[in-house]
N, C-alpha and C positions, 0 to 999 in steps of 0.2 A: 477512527484510524485503519492503517492497513494492516495486512496481516501480521508484519513484524515489528509491530510497536513494542514501546516498550523495552526493547532488550531482547526480542522473540529470535530464537534463531529461526532462519528462514525455511528449515526441517519443519519446526514444528508449528510455523506459524502463531498468529496472535491468537487465536481460540485453542489451536490445539497441533497435534500432527497433522500434516497435508501430502497428500499426494505431488510430486511435483511433475505435474501436467502441464499444458501449455499455459503457461505463467504471462501475463500482461507485461507486452514489450518482449517477450523471450523468443529466442531461436526456434526454428518450426523441432515438434517434438520429434526425438529418438534419442538412439544413446550420442552421445556427445563425444569428440575424441578428446583422448585424455593425454597429457603428456607423457605419463609414468608408462602408459601402455607401448611407447617407442622404446622402451626402455628392456622390454620383456619380451620380446617377438623372438619366436623360435629363429636359430641361424640358419642361414641357407647351405646347404650341402656344396660341399667343392667339386665342382667338376674339373677333370683333369683336359688339360689343355690337348687342342687337336684342331683337325681342318673346320676352318668356319664353314663351309658346305659341302655338303655330298656325303657320304657313308651313313651307319646304322645311329651317329649320334645326332641327326637333324631330326629322326623321326619321332623325339621326345622330348623337342625345346617345349618349356612350359606346358607339358600334357602329358599325360599317362601316354605310354607306349600301349599302340594297338596290338604289334604282331613286334617278333623278335626275340632276343639275348633279355632276360630278365633284368632287372634294376640294379644296380653296382652289388649291391651287397651279395646278391646270388650269383654274379658272374662267376663262372669255372676261374679257378686260378690258375691263369696263364697269360696276366698281366692286364695293361690298361686296355689295349686293342688287340689282343689276341696274338699278341707276340711272347711264346715259350720266351727267349731270352730275358725278359721283365720280370721281375720282382712283381707280385700282386700287392696293389696300392692298398696300403692301412686306411681305414676309413679315420676320419678326420674325428678328433674327440669332440664330442658335440659338450655346448658351453653350459655348466651349469646349471639348473634352472635356481632363479633368484626368486626369493620370496619376495612379494609384491608389498610394496611399502601401503599402511595402512591409508586409507583414503583421507583427505584430508578434509573437515569439515569447512565449507563454504564462511566466511566470517557474517556474510550478509551485510547489513547495515553496519557501521562502525558504533559500537556500542560507548565507548568513549566521549565521540562526538554527539551522540545520542543524548548520551545525560547531561554532558556539557550544555547543549544546546535547548535543553531540557528544563536546566536549572537557572540557565541565564532567562529563559522569557519567563519562566514563574517569579523570578526576583523582578523584573520589571515590570510584571502584571501586579504584584502585589503593592510593589513601592507606590504605583501610580494608582492602585485601588484608595489606598488609605491615607495617602499623601494628599491629592489634588484629586477631586473627581473629572473635571474638565481634561485632566491628561490620559485618563484611561478611556475617558470618550475618543480621544484622539486615537488613542493605541488600537483601538475597536477599529476607528475608520480608516486608518493603516493597513489592518489586518485586510480589512472589507475590500479594498483597492489591491491589493496585493493576490489576494484568491482571486479577485475577477478578470486581472491579468493574467493569472495562471489557465485559469478556466478558458477564456475567450481564445488564448494561444493554442492550446490544446484542441480546440473545437476546427480552429482554423488549419492546424496543420495534418490532423488526421482525417476531418470532416470533408475540407474545404467550405466550414460555415464561416460566415464572416460576421460575429455579434461585433456589434457597435462598442467599443472600448471608451470611447472620452465621454458620452451620456451616462452610459454606467457606471462610471468611475465618478464622475461630478454628481449624480445623481444617488450613487450608493451611499457617498461620504456625505451627502444632504441630509440621506433618509437616516443615518446612524443620529445626527446631531438633532435633526428633527425628533426622532423618538425621545430623546433626553431632552428636549425643551416642551415639548407639547403631548409628551406621552403616545397612546396609540393612534389617537384623530390624527397627529401630524405626521406619525410614519404612514399611514395609508394615503393622504394626500400626496408625500414625499413619493411613494411608491407609482400612483396614476402618474404623476407627472413626467418621474423618470422612464416608464411603460413608454408616455407620450414622445417622450423625443428622441426614444430608440427609434419608433414610428417615421420620425419626421428626419431625424438623420439619415435613416437608411436610404432616404428617398433621393438623396443626391450621389447614389453612386445607379448603375443598371440594372432595370427591374430583375434581370436572372438573377433567380435565388433570394427576393425578396423576402419571401414568406418564411422560408427556413432559418432565414439570417433574422428578422424581426423577433421569431416564435424564439429563438433560442438566447436573443437579448432577452426577452420579457421573463424567459424561466432563469437566467442567470441575477436579473434584477430581484426576482421572487428569492432564488434559493439563498443567494449569498447575505446580500446588505439588510433586505427585508427581515428574514430572520434573526440576524443581527441584532435589530436594532431593539429586542425585547431584551438583550443583556444591558442596553443602555437604560433603557424602561426599568431595570430591577434595581438601577444603580439612583434612582430620584427618591427612591423611598428612605425613610430617617436611617436605617439599619442597611441602606442598600448596598455597603461596600461588604457585610454576611451575608447577604444575601447573594450576591455576586461571586464568593468566596466557597458558600455552599452549592451553588450551581457547578463552579469548577470541580471542587474536590469530590464530589458525585459522580461526577464524570470521568474523570481519571481512578477514581477508587472501583466504579466498574470496569474498566477498561481493563485496570491489574486483576479484579477478581476472574474476567475472563480468559487473561493470560497464564493466571496462575492454574486453575483449575483444569482447563483445559489443557496447557501442556503437561501436566501429571495425568489426568484421568480420562483427557479426551479419547473417545473411540467411534461414536456416531455425529455422522455429518452433519450438519446445521441446514447448510445451504451452499451443496458441493458445487451446481454449477454459477454460483454469484460468487463465492469465497470459498473454496474447497478446506482453508487451514481452519475455519470456522468451527465449534462442534456445539452439540448440545448441552455436553456436560459443560461447556465453557459458558454458556448462554447461564446455567444454575449457578456457576459460580458469581456472574458481573450479577444477578440478582442478589443474591444473598450478600455478597459485599456492598452493595448499593444500598440495601435495606438496612443494614446495621450502619451503615454510613451515615445514612438519612437520620435514624432515629439519635445517633448521636448529634449531627449537627441541628436539627430541629430543638433538640432538648437544651443546650447549650449555647448556639450561636447565636439563634433567631427568636427575638422578642416575642414573649405568649406563644411561641411554639411547644410542642410537645412529642414524646418521641413514637406516639403510632402514627402523627402526620408524616413525620418522619418514613416510617415505614412505606406507605403509602408513594411519597416522593420517588423513595430509592427504588422502587418497584417501576416506576414511569422510567426513570431517569435509564434504568436498565434496559426498558424496552425501546424506547427512541436514540440512546446510543447506538444500540445493535441496529436498528433501521438505518440510522443515518450512516452507520458502517458500512452495511449491506447497499444501501441506494450508492453511496459513492464506488463502492466495487463494480456495481452494474455499469456506471457511469466508463469509468476506465477499461470495464472488459468490453465494451462497445466501442472505446476509443483506440484498443490494444496497446494500452500502456501500462507499465507498472505504479508509477507515481504521477501525480497532478504536476510536481518540477523539483528544482534541486537545490531550492534556497537554504533549505536548513538542514546542515550534513548528519546524516543518521537519520530523519527523520521524512525527507522529502520534500514537498510543498508546503507551503500556508495551505493550503486547501487539502492537504492528508493529514493536519491535524485538527481541521476546522469538522470536518467530516460529520463526529458523532456530537461536536458542541452544537452547530447548528440546529437540527431538529428539535435538541432537548433544551435550547433557550424558551423558547414558546409553551411548554408545558411545565417549568418548572416556574417561569412567572405568573401561571396561571394558578396553579395549586397553591403558591405561596400568597397568592391575593385573596384565593377562597379561605385560605385556614387563617392567616395571619392578618388579613387586609393590604389596602396599597400604600398605607401610612409611612 
C-alpha cells in the first residue's frame, strides 16, 4: 500500500516521517510558488515623477547606481531634483510587516473518503465471504480484472508498453475460478494458457515492440491474477472463510502497526531510494502487530491452530506485505506516478490496495496448509 495509507498525512508517510523529495508524479524538485508569499512581498519604493528619458534618473533604472548622487534617502534636502524651492520629499512609510500565516498542512488523501471506502469494501468482502463463497470468488475476479486494467494502462501511458488486456482479463478471471475449482493444478494450467494467449494475441499487431509487450503481459498475468488465485484456494477449505479473514486481518494489522509506530518513532529510513516514507521503526511495528494478531487469529479463528503458529505466520505476513509494498513502489517510481489509479477515493486505485495483499496470499496459504492441513 502506498505511503499515505490508512489516513497517514503525506508528510509523515505510511511508515513514518519522510522527506518531500521527488515524489512520484510530482513536479520538479525545488521551492514551489506559495500564494501566501505574494501577500507579504516588500513594497516597492515610490519614485517621483520625472522625465521618461535622460538625466540622472535613468542611470539607476532596475539596478544600483554605479556613479552620481546616492540613493533617495541620502539625497541632500534641496528637493527631489535639485530645485531649492521644493521641499524635500518625505519617504513613504513602508507597510508594517505582517506575520506570515502558519503554513497549512496539505490534507493529502481525503481521510473521510478513505475511511468510507475502506469500510464499504470491508462490508462487501465480509458479507460475500460468509454468505456465499462463489460471490467472494467473483469479487476477487473483478478486482483482478480492474487491477490488470490499471497496470496495463499505466504501462502504456508512461512507457509505451502495450500489454494485451483482453487475454489478460479473460485469462485472469479464469485463473481465479480455476484455482477455486481445481486448486493449485488448475491455477498453473490457467496461467500457462493465459501466457500463451498473450503471445498469440500480440501477433496481430506489428512486430515492433513485440518482446517487451509480451514480457510485460506475462509479468502482469503472474503478478495480479496468479497470486490472487491463492486467496480463492484458501476459501476451498472447510474453514475457508476464516482462513481468508485471517489473511486479510493480518495484512491490515501489519499495515496499521507500520503506520502507528513509524509515524510516532520513525527516524531511520528503510529504503529511501524506493519509498522514503518507510522506516525501520515502522517495520518493527509491522512485525510486532502482525505477530500478536497472528497468535490471536490462529488460536481463536483457525481450527487446530495454535498461538505459536500464529507468531510465525504474523512474522511472514509482515515481511511479505512490506516487500509487496516496496515492489509496487518500485514499479510506480519507474513509471513516474504516485498512484496506479483513481478509482477508490482516498486510496488511489485497486492496485494500490492489492500491493501488499498479492504477495502475502501464497505465503499464508502455504503456512496454513503446513500447520493445519488443506482441509
